C-alpha positions in Angstrom: 91.6 84.4 91.3 90.0 88.1 92.7 87.3 88.2 89.3 87.0 92.2 90.2 90.5 93.0 89.2 90.4 90.3 86.1 87.7 91.4 84.0 86.3 89.6 80.2 87.9 92.4 77.8 86.1 91.9 74.3 86.6 94.5 71.3 84.8 93.7 68.3 85.2 95.2 64.7 81.6 93.7 63.1 83.2 95.2 59.6 86.0 93.2 59.7 84.5 90.0 60.7 87.6 90.1 64.0 87.7 90.0 67.5 89.8 89.8 70.1 89.7 88.7 73.8 91.6 89.3 76.7 92.5 89.3 80.8 93.0 92.5 82.4 94.8 93.2 84.9 96.9 96.2 87.2 100.0 97.1 85.9 103.2 97.3 88.1 106.0 99.5 86.8 108.9 100.2 88.3 109.7 103.1 90.3 112.8 105.7 89.5 113.8 105.9 93.3 117.3 105.7 95.2 118.1 102.0 94.9 120.8 100.6 97.6 123.9 99.7 97.1 123.4 95.9 96.9 120.5 95.5 96.7 117.8 96.3 93.6 114.0 96.9 94.3 111.2 97.3 91.9 107.5 96.0 91.1 108.7 92.6 88.8 106.3 90.7 90.7 103.3 91.8 89.6 99.8 91.4 92.0 96.8 90.2 89.5 95.1 88.4 93.0 94.5 90.1 96.3 95.6 86.5 98.0 92.6 85.6 99.8 92.4 82.4 101.3 89.3 81.4 99.8 91.0 81.1 96.3 94.1 79.2 98.0 94.6 75.1 98.0 96.1 73.5 100.2 99.4 71.1 98.5 99.0 67.9 99.7 95.6 68.7 101.7 92.6 67.0 102.4 89.7 68.9 102.0 86.6 68.1 104.6 83.6 69.7 105.6 84.1 72.4 108.7 82.2 72.3 111.8 81.9 75.5 111.8 78.7 76.0 109.3 79.8 77.5 105.8 83.2 76.6 106.1 85.4 73.8 105.3 88.8 72.3 106.4 91.6 71.4 104.3 94.6 70.0 106.8 98.2 69.6 106.2 99.7 66.8 104.9 101.6 66.7 108.4 97.5 67.0 110.0 99.1 70.3 111.6 98.1 73.1 110.1 94.7 73.4 108.3 92.6 76.3 106.4 89.7 77.4 107.0 88.1 78.9 104.2 84.3 79.7 103.3 82.2 82.8 106.0 85.6 82.6 107.6 89.5 82.7 106.3 92.0 81.0 108.2 95.0 79.7 108.6 95.1 77.9 112.2 97.6 75.2 114.1 95.6 72.0 114.8 98.2 70.1 117.0 97.8 71.2 120.5 99.1 68.6 122.4 102.9 68.7 120.6 102.6 72.3 123.5 103.5 70.6 126.7 106.1 74.0 127.8 103.3 76.5 130.2 106.4 77.8 132.6 107.4 80.5 129.8 109.8 78.8 128.4 111.1 79.0 124.3 109.5 75.1 122.6 109.2 73.9 119.3 106.5 72.8 118.0 106.1 70.5 114.5 104.5 71.2 111.1 103.9 73.3 108.6 101.8 74.3 105.6 101.9 75.3 102.0 99.6 77.5 100.5 98.6 77.9 96.0 97.5 80.4 94.5 97.2 79.7 90.9 97.8 81.7 88.6 98.2 84.9 91.2 101.0 87.3 89.9 103.3 87.8 86.7 106.0 88.5 85.6 106.8 92.2 83.9 109.7 91.7 81.6 107.3 88.3 79.8 103.4 88.8 81.6 104.0 85.7 81.8 101.7 83.9 84.7 103.0 82.9 88.4 101.9 80.7 90.4 102.5 81.7 94.0 103.6 78.9 96.9 104.3 80.7 100.7 105.0 77.9 102.9 104.7 78.3 106.8 107.1 75.9 109.0 109.9 75.8 111.4 107.4 77.5 114.5 109.3 77.8 118.0 106.2 78.8 120.4 105.4 80.4 124.4 103.5 80.2 126.7 103.7 83.5 128.9 101.8 84.8 130.9 102.7 89.0 130.7 99.6 89.9 133.3 101.1 88.1 135.6 97.6 86.3 137.0 97.4 83.5 135.1 100.3 80.9 135.7 98.2 77.9 137.6 99.0 75.0 133.9 95.4 74.1 134.3 94.1 76.9 133.5 96.8 77.8 130.9 96.3 74.9 129.1 92.1 75.8 129.5 92.5 78.4 127.4 95.3 77.3 124.9 92.5 74.3 123.5 90.0 76.3 123.3 91.2 79.2 121.2 92.3 78.9 118.0 96.4 79.6 117.3 96.1 81.6 114.0 99.7 81.7 111.9 97.7 82.9 109.5 94.8 84.8 108.0 93.3 87.8 105.6 92.6 91.6 106.7 90.8 94.2 105.0 91.5 97.4 106.8 95.4 97.6 106.5 96.9 96.4 109.5 94.9 99.0 111.9 92.8 97.2 114.8 88.9 96.4 113.7 87.5 93.3 115.4 85.6 93.1 111.1 89.4 93.1 109.7 90.3 89.7 110.9 88.4 86.9 109.1 88.4 83.7 112.2 86.4 86.9 114.1 83.9 87.3 111.3 83.0 87.7 107.1 85.0 90.3 105.1 85.3 88.4 102.2 82.7 91.0 100.5 85.5 93.3 102.1 89.1 92.4 101.0 90.9 95.1 99.1 90.9 94.0 95.4 94.1 96.1 94.5 96.5 95.3 97.5 97.0 91.3 99.1 95.1 91.3 102.1 97.4 89.1 103.3 99.2 88.6 106.9 100.5 86.2 109.4 101.0 86.7 112.9 99.9 84.2 115.9 97.0 85.0 117.2 96.7 84.3 121.2 93.4 83.7 122.9 93.0 86.3 125.9 95.6 88.0 127.0 98.4 87.9 124.6 98.8 84.4 126.4 101.3 83.9 123.2 104.4 84.6 121.4 105.9 82.4 118.7 109.3 83.1 115.7 107.9 81.2 112.3 110.0 81.0 108.7 107.5 81.9 106.0 109.1 80.8 102.4 107.6 82.6 99.1 108.0 80.4 95.5 107.2 82.0 92.0 106.4 78.6 90.0 105.3 79.2 86.1 102.8 77.4 84.2 105.7 74.9 82.8 106.8 74.1 86.8 109.4 76.3 86.7 110.3 78.7 89.5 110.7 81.5 87.8 114.0 84.4 88.4 112.2 87.3 88.3 113.3 90.1 91.2 110.2 92.3 92.5 110.1 94.4 95.6 107.6 93.4 98.9 106.4 95.4 102.1 106.0 93.7 105.2 105.5 95.1 108.0 103.7 97.0 110.9 104.9 95.8 113.6 103.3 97.1 117.6 104.9 95.3 120.2 108.3 95.6 121.7 108.6 92.5 123.7 108.7 91.3 126.2 111.4 89.5 127.8 112.1 88.2 131.7 109.8 85.3 133.8 106.5 84.3 135.4 106.3 87.4 137.5 108.6 89.2 136.2 107.6 90.5 133.0 109.6 93.6 131.7 109.9 95.2 128.4 112.4 94.8 125.8 114.0 98.0 123.9 116.1 96.4 122.6 116.8 92.8 120.1 116.9 90.3 123.3 114.4 88.5 123.0 113.9 86.0 120.4 110.3 86.0 119.9 109.7 90.4 119.8 108.6 91.8 116.9 111.1 91.7 113.8 111.4 90.8 110.4 115.2 88.8 109.3 115.6 88.1 106.6 117.3 84.4 105.7 117.6 84.1 101.5 120.6 84.8 100.1 120.3 88.0 97.7 117.6 89.2 99.5 117.5 92.5 102.0 115.1 95.1 104.1 115.3 98.4 103.9 113.0 101.0 104.8 110.3 102.5 103.5 109.7 104.9 101.7 106.8 105.8 101.6 105.1 108.4 104.4 102.8 106.4 106.7 100.8 108.0 109.5 101.2 105.7 112.5 105.1 105.3 112.2 105.4 105.2 115.9 107.2 103.5 117.2 109.4 102.7 113.4 111.5 100.1 113.3 115.4 98.9 114.4 117.1 97.8 111.3 120.2 96.0 111.8 123.9 97.1 110.9 124.4 95.2 107.9 124.6 96.4 104.1 122.0 95.8 103.4 120.2 95.6 106.2 119.2 91.3 107.2 117.3 92.5 110.4 114.9 94.7 111.3 113.3 94.4 114.5 110.7 97.2 116.6 112.2 99.3 119.3 110.0 100.9 120.8 106.4 100.6 122.7 103.8 102.6 120.9 101.8 105.0 123.1 99.1 106.1 120.2 98.0 102.4 119.4 98.6 102.0 115.3 101.7 100.5 115.1 104.9 100.7 113.3 106.2 102.2 110.1 106.4 99.0 106.8 109.3 97.7 105.6 110.5 97.1 102.1 111.6 93.5 101.4 113.4 92.5 98.2 111.6 89.0 96.8 112.6 86.3 94.3 111.3 83.0 94.5 112.7 81.2 97.6 113.0 84.5 99.8 112.4 82.7 102.8 112.6 85.0 106.4 111.8 83.9 110.1 109.0 86.6 111.3 107.4 87.1 114.6 105.1 90.0 116.2 102.2 89.6 118.7 99.8 91.5 116.3 98.7 91.1 112.5 102.3 91.5 110.5 101.3 92.4 106.5 103.0 90.6 104.6 101.6 91.2 100.9 103.4 89.6 96.9 102.4 93.0 96.1 104.4 96.6 97.8 101.3 99.0 97.6 104.2 101.8 97.0 104.9 99.9 92.7 101.1 100.1 92.2 97.9 102.0 90.1 94.8 102.8 90.4 92.8 100.2 88.3 93.2 101.1 84.7 92.0 98.6 83.0 93.9 97.6 79.4 91.9 98.1 76.2 92.6 96.2 72.8 92.6 98.0 69.4 93.0 95.6 65.8 93.9 95.9 62.3 93.2 93.5 59.7 95.1 93.3 56.8 95.0 91.1 53.3 98.4 90.5 51.6 99.0 93.8 53.7 96.1 95.9 52.2 93.2 97.7 54.6 89.5 96.6 54.5 88.0 97.8 51.4 90.5 97.4 48.9 89.9 94.5 45.8 91.1 91.7 45.9 89.7 88.9 43.3 86.9 85.7 44.1 89.7 82.4 44.8 91.7 83.7 45.5 94.2 83.2 48.7 95.1 85.1 50.7 97.8 86.1 53.9 96.1 87.6 55.9 97.4 90.2 59.5 96.3 91.7 62.5 97.8 93.9 64.2 97.1 94.3 68.2 98.1 97.1 70.5 97.1 97.4 74.0 96.5 101.1 73.7 95.2 101.1 77.7 97.6 101.1 81.3 97.6 97.6 82.0 98.2 94.4 80.8 96.4 92.4 79.0 96.4 88.2 78.9 94.9 85.8 77.4 94.8 87.4 74.0 92.8 85.3 72.0 92.0 86.5 68.0 89.4 84.9 65.6 87.7 86.2 62.2 84.2 85.3 61.1 85.2 84.6 58.0 86.3 81.4 58.9 90.5 82.5 59.3 91.9 80.3 61.7 94.0 83.1 63.6 97.5 82.2 64.6 98.9 85.3 67.0 103.0 84.6 67.9 101.5 85.4 72.6 97.9 85.7 74.9 100.0 88.7 76.4 100.2 92.0 75.5 101.9 94.5 78.0 100.3 98.8 78.1 101.2 100.3 75.0 102.9 97.4 73.7 101.8 95.4 69.8 102.0 92.2 67.7 101.1 90.6 64.2 98.9 87.3 63.9 98.4 85.6 60.9 95.6 83.8 58.7 95.9 82.3 55.0 91.9 82.0 53.5 90.0 82.1 49.8 88.3 85.3 50.1 84.5 84.0 48.5 
């Protein structure tokens, strides 16, 4: 969990002998915008993490020391993937023997990996903390020599075997082409934006764009009791930069329509989810995305070349537990869990507490030896949620609160019983 986003808040009231503590986060208010006919877009799942891969766990995985100094490897249960953590952070496919076709034809390769970030999100309606799981699976891969210069299978195999096939990594620069952005090239842990998910998915091929691929990504949002959340929210996805290629070795041509299944695209596969064009203005909205005919849209793909090199616009996507998408791209694809359009500046929560004895405020006389029913009015007067709230009274009163979360401008009443001495 990102320590720069969550800070310990202590409000001391020495005259009352009462302290209240809690964890602060960034609120994600719903937006007042026109909505599509079927799917509603909102910010119902709030982000509490920038989804650094150094904070992730591999479900059922085994961690071992890494060959790269300052790193560890955690392998997926099937041994096909590993999560690299430490000075570098990425998820790579390691079973290179499963790649058998070097003729430019698509092939399915086995394997999946599930990453889990504990308490990385929360339900906007309840404030309940959620674990986030992202599963990468169902990979189809094509080794294609678009330069038409390296068609020798031995040379292609050598390049694949000696380069990481990266399917997920962090990105510090919002999707732009900067070598410093990619965590598999350099240490970017300190550069990750604490208020926006730096998580992207793609296949990073060896040199000369040798690899195309498609894969599926499934999101799950899990409550602390192990049940899935039914909260629905919004996420941003995109930054598609290339239209894709069709043909055969020696005859590769650009594909301007959705003919090639490995052309950069995103397709929603689960029910109740949809895509729409991002309503925010981005300066790099060239070439843009072509959306499918369905309403709401279920698919979008890159439609033309990008002379500026800055990539296509983002799309918005409804997001709830069980969301499954098919994704293809030859470059970084943002798969953030919290939409940037839904975020607010880092405005901390702030707790105010008032103590009453038998309904009386502090300072009014109560006879010694009397049993007193104390109430503690706690209010979040800040602009962001506060979690893990606990009220303690130095006078020895055991305080009970109805919940441990307060949204912005929300209040609760805690109680306790004590003897006046």
